[in-house]
N, C-alpha and C positions, 0 to 999 in steps of 0.2 A: 293092750297097752303093753304086755310083758313082750310081745314081739316086737315092737317098736322099741322099746328099750334095749333088748337084746342085740336089735340090728343096730341101734346107735352106737353099742358099747363094741360089737365088733368092727364097724367101721372105723371107729377110731382106733382100735388097737393094729388094724391094718394099715392104715395111713402114718401111723408112726414107724412103720417097715421102710416105707419109701426114705431114699436118700436123693439128697439135692446135690452133693458133692461126692467127690472121691469114687465116683461111679465110671463104669466103662465108658469110653468116648470113641466115637468112631471118624472123628476129624483128624485131618492131617495138613501139614503146612508145605505149600509148594516151595521148594527148594532150588536156587540157581546153582548148579552143580558146575564146577569149572576144572579147566585143566587136566592132570592126571587122572583125577577120579571120573570125570565124564567121560575119557576115553576108554578107562577099564571097565566102568558100566557098560557103557554102548557096545565095547566089543564083546564081552561075555554075553549079553541079550541077544546080539547079532547072530551070534554062533549058535545060541539056543534055539533061536527063532528059525535059523536056516535047517537045523535039526526037524524041526515040525512041518514046515510048509514045503519042503521039497525043493527040487533042482532049482537054481536061479535062472537058468536059461529060459524057463517056461515061465516064470513070474515075475512081473513088474509091480514095484510096489509104489505106491501113492501116499505122501506125506504132505502135512502142511508146512508152508514156508515159515521158519522160525530162525532167528539169528542166534538163540541161545548155543552155547558151547556145547550142552549135550546133543541136541538136534543136529548140529554140524558133526559131532563125533560119530554118531548114530548112522547118519547118512554116508559117511566115509567107511564105517564098518559094513554096512551092507553092500555097498559098493566093492569093497574089498572081497565080499564073499560073492560078486559076480551078479548081484541084481541089478536090475535097471530101478533108479529110484526117480520118481518124478517128483518136484517140489513146486512146480511152477503153475500146475493145473491144466497143462497143455498135453491131452492125450491123443495118439493117433487112432484113428476110426477103428482099426483091426485089432486094438487093445485093450483089454479090459483090465485094468490095475486093480489091485487088490489094496483096498484103504487100511492104513496103517497108523494107529495111534498110539500114542507115547505117553508116560507122564513118569517124573522123578518127584517124590515126596518125603518131607521128613517126619518120622514116627519114632518116638521115643528113643531120640539119638541116633538112629539108624536112616539109611537112606532106601525108601521101598520104591524100586523102579517097575515098570509095568509096561508091556507092548501088548496091542491088542488088534486084532483082525476080525472081519466078520464071523471066521470060524474057529478061532483060537486065541485065548488070551495067556499071557506069559506073566509071572510075577516073581521077584525075588528082592530079598533084603539086604542090604551092603552095608559096611562099616568103613568108613572114609578114613584113609591112612595117609602119610605124607608121600608115598610112593604112587597112591591111586586110591583103589577100593578094592576091598575084599567080601567075597559073599558071605554074609551071616546068616544065611538059611537055606534049606533045599530049593530048588525051582519049584514053583507051582504052576501047573499047565491046566487050564480047563478049557476043555473042546465044546465046542458049541454046535448044535445042528443046524 
């Protein structure tokens, strides 16, 4: 009986330590990034991706077709670095494109941009300004095997 009573008291005390609110959250909100901010973020992330995946002449990138300003700016920035970018899904038989996924989410008043391929993922936080966007964090690089 004493063990049961001790267990109930311990369980009650421990359950009081849990918080229902004001805890850490892992949610983010997709954000429509437009104009100068989309161009600034896309240009910076494209240059960082180019540093990581190698020469443009040997790499073809495949992105999903997306009419958003950020997708358009990212495609233009990658082409500016010399990469061939496929958005229509039509790939020549002798070409093996690298799949590129991207997102821009709103987190704590900042924009979190992410680019991902099967071998590498890049992420960086930005603060939107009137002229575009400024990096608010160092570049995060995750290499996959």
